[in-house]
N, C-alpha and C positions, 0 to 999 in steps of 0.2 A: 749368552750366559744363562745357565740353568738357575731358576728361582729356588732359593732355599731359605731356611730359617735356622736360627741357633736356639737351642733349648737345653734344659737339664731334665733328666728322668731319674727316678729312684730305682736303684738296684741293690738288693741286700741292705737296705737301710741307708745307703749313701747315694748322693747325687752324682750323675755322670753326664758329661757334656756330649751333645749330639748335634749333627747336621740333619735337619729334616727336609726331605725332598718328597713332595706329594704325600703319600700315605706311609712312608717309611722313614726310619731314623738310623743314621750311621753313627756308631760309637766312634768318636774322634780319636781317642787314645788307642783303641784297639786297631782301628784302620790304619793309623800312622805308625804304630809301634812306639809312641811317645807317651808314657804313662803320666807325665806331668800335665798333659792336656786333658786329663779326666775331669777337670774342673773348668767351667766356662769362664770363671774369673781369670784364670791363667791364659785362656785363649784371648781375652780382651787385653790382658797385660802385655801380650806379645803380638798384638794385632798387626803390627807392621809386617810381620812374616806369616802369621797364621791366616790372615784374610785370603791370600792366594791359595793356601793349603785347603781351607774350607771350600773355596770356590771350585777347586779341582776335585775334591771329594764329591761335591754335588754333581759335577759333570760326569764323573765316573761311576755314579751310583748303580747303574744298571749292570756293571761288570764286577762289582765287589763281592767277596765271599759272604755267604749267608751268616757266618760267625760274627760279623761286625754289623749286620743290618737287622733291625727289629721293626715289626709293624707298629705304627704310631698308636693305633687304637688299643693295643695291648699294654701300653706303658702307663705308669703313673707319672704325670708331669709334675715336676717340682718348680719352685721359684728358679728363674733362669740362672741367677748368681746373686751373691751378697755384695752389693756395691761397697767400694771403699768409703765414699762420702755421698750423701744425697743432698743436693741443693734444690730448694723449692722456691719458685717464683710466686710472689704475692701480688694480688690485684692486677693480673696481667692480661685480662680479656676485656675488650671494650663492651661486649654485650653484658658481661657480668657487672661492670661498673654502672652501666645504664640501668640494669635491673635493680641494683641496690638503691639507686637514686629514686626510682619509681616507688619502690616499697616504702622508702622513708619520706615520700612526698617532698623530695628535694630537687632542685634543678640539677641537670647533668653538668658536673664540673669538668674542667679540662683534666685530661689524664696526665700521668706523670711525664710521659714522653712529650706531650704538648707543652708542658710547663718547663721543659728543659732539664728534668731530673733524670736520674739513672735508674736502671732496673733495681728491684728490691728483692732479696732472697733471704730465706731462713734455712736452717739445717735440720734435717730429720734423721733420726737414728737409723741404722741399717740392720744389724744382726738381730735385734729384737723386733723390729718393725716389719721387715720384709717377709711375706708369705706368698705362696704360689697359687696357681689356678686351682679352683675347687676347695680352697681353704674355708674353714668355718671360723670367722673372726668373733671373738667374745666382746660384747659391749663392756667397756671398763666399769668396774664396780662404782666408781666415783661419778658416773655420768648417766643421764637419761636422754641426752641430746647428741646422738651420734649422727654425723652428717657425711655425705659422699662428695667427692670431687674428682671427676675424670680428668686425667692429665696425659699428655704425650710425654713419654720419657725419652731422653736423649742420652745415649751411652757414649762416653768418651773413649776413643781408641788410640789417641796419640797425646802425649804430654802437651799441655797448653799453658804457656806463660806469656802474658802480654801479647796475645795474638790480635791481629786486626780483624775487623768485621769481615773483610774480604776473604781472609784465610780461615775463618773460624770453622766453617762446615767441613773443611778438610780434616778436622780433628775428631769427627764423629765416626764411631764404629757402626752404630745402628740405632733403631728406634723400637720402643716397646710401649706398653700400656700400663698405667698405674692408677690406683685409687688412693688419693691423699685423704684418708679417713681422718676426721677431725671431731673433737668434742667441743661443744659451743658454750656451755654454761659455766665452765670453770677456767676460763682463759685469762681472767683478770685477778691479780693479787690485791686483796683489800688492805694489806699492811706490808711494811710499816707505813704509817701515814705520811703522805707527801713524797714517797719514794719514786724515783724515776723508773725503777725496775718493776713495771706495772703488769706486763704480760707474761703469763706462765706458758712458754712455748713447749716445754717438755710435756706438761699435762695435756695441752691441746693437741699436740701433733705426734708425740713419740711413744705412745703406749704400745703394748705388745700387739702385733698384727695390724698396725696402722698403715701399712703400705703393701696391700696386695699388688703383685707385679707379674707381668707376663702376658700371655702364656709362653711367649718366646720373644726373641729379638730378630727383627728383619734388618739385614745389612743396609747401610746407608746408600749403597750403589743401586739398590732396588727401589728406593723411595725418591723419585725425581723431584717431587714438589712437596716437601714436608710442611710448607706454609699454606697448603691448600688441601688438607685432609678432613673429611667429614668425621665427626665424632658423636657418639650417642651413649647415654647411660640410662638403663631401665631398672626399676625396682619391681619385682614380681610381675614383669611384663608391661608395666606402665612406664612410658617414656618420661623422664625427668629432665635430662640434659640433651640438647640437640643443637649442635653448633659446628664450627669448623676452626681449624688452626689459623685460618686467615684473619680471625678476630683478635689474635695476640696483639698486645700493645708494643712490647719489645719482642722482636722475632728471635728465632733460635740463635742466629749468628750474633746478634747484639748481646744476648745473654751470655754466650760463651766468652765473647770479647770482654765484657764487663767483669765477669767472675774471674777470668784469667788475669785481669789487672790487679786483683786483690789476693789471689791464692793460686798456686799452680794446680791445674786440673790434671788428675792422674788417670791413666788408662783403667777403665773399670769404674770410674766415678759415674754418677747418674745425676742428670738435671731434670727435675719435673718443671714443666714450662708454664704452669698456670692452669686454671680451670675456667670454663665458660659459665654462662648463665644457667640457672636451673638447679642450683644446690638447694638443700632443704631449709636452710636457716631463714631466708626471707619469708617463707610460708609456714614456719614452725612445723615442718614435715620431716620427721627424723626416722632413722632406721630402727627396726624392732626385731626381737628374736624371731627366727623363722623366715626373715626376708631373704630373697635371692637377688643379688646385684649382678647385672650384666653390663659390661663395658665393651664398646666396639669402636675401633678407629680404622678408617679406610686404609687399605694396603697392609694392615698388620693382622687384624683378626679380632677375636673376641676373648676377653678375660671374664671369668665369672667366679663369684665366691658367695658364701652364705654369711648370715649373721646369727649368733647364738647368745644365750644368756651368759652372764658372768660366770 
């Protein structure tokens, strides 16, 4: 099978879906004569049939007409797609749990899985939050403590409702890289007094540009060990997060199974599977205007973006 990636590139101000093979990109809609496949979201929505189509385009890349092939270096890479829903796992890396305990001079407690609990997720907005490779993300005007969180993104390719752990990975279309940008000082509501509605998740997690995503999606068939991928995040060349997906508390299959027991996962939905140790909050080390953030996950590649003033 020819290795390939799925991406979106900008053409005349609009994103177009492509299959990337080596240094070239095939325009899916033009190559197949199917204009509805100009958006990668539609490719994922119909992944049951388009997976084989994309695989065949990759295999035939050397014989396709020049009209449907472009050099990757000449293209402006956009966010791969706008997910229908974004589900984000909280406190899901053992090294992160242990790091927070050390910073707080607290004993390392049992994690949620050891206690017999279920995975825990929150929802992040998509259309306002998702930006692509090379974006300049503005620090929100209401915050001076913007933090980074590298995460493995899981793209759903088949509808999932009440799926078993054993069958869960079969519902994955591919994997990508995300930065779950978070503001740290405005996440708790001071009023009304005694209210159980204490955390302001929209302010913390859903501001404009809070989900840099990409630069592409690698099909699941090409990632044979998604639970053993090295991952690194650097700020201005300084390594901050250096871990592996093997440190997840609830693995990918467990997260899919749990989420699908509560809501039907749709093709094109995205699951952010948690972040490892090395975020800025424990060290009061936050992102500033002019910073350049680079995120790398083994088998996928590198996503980078900048930080700018409000």
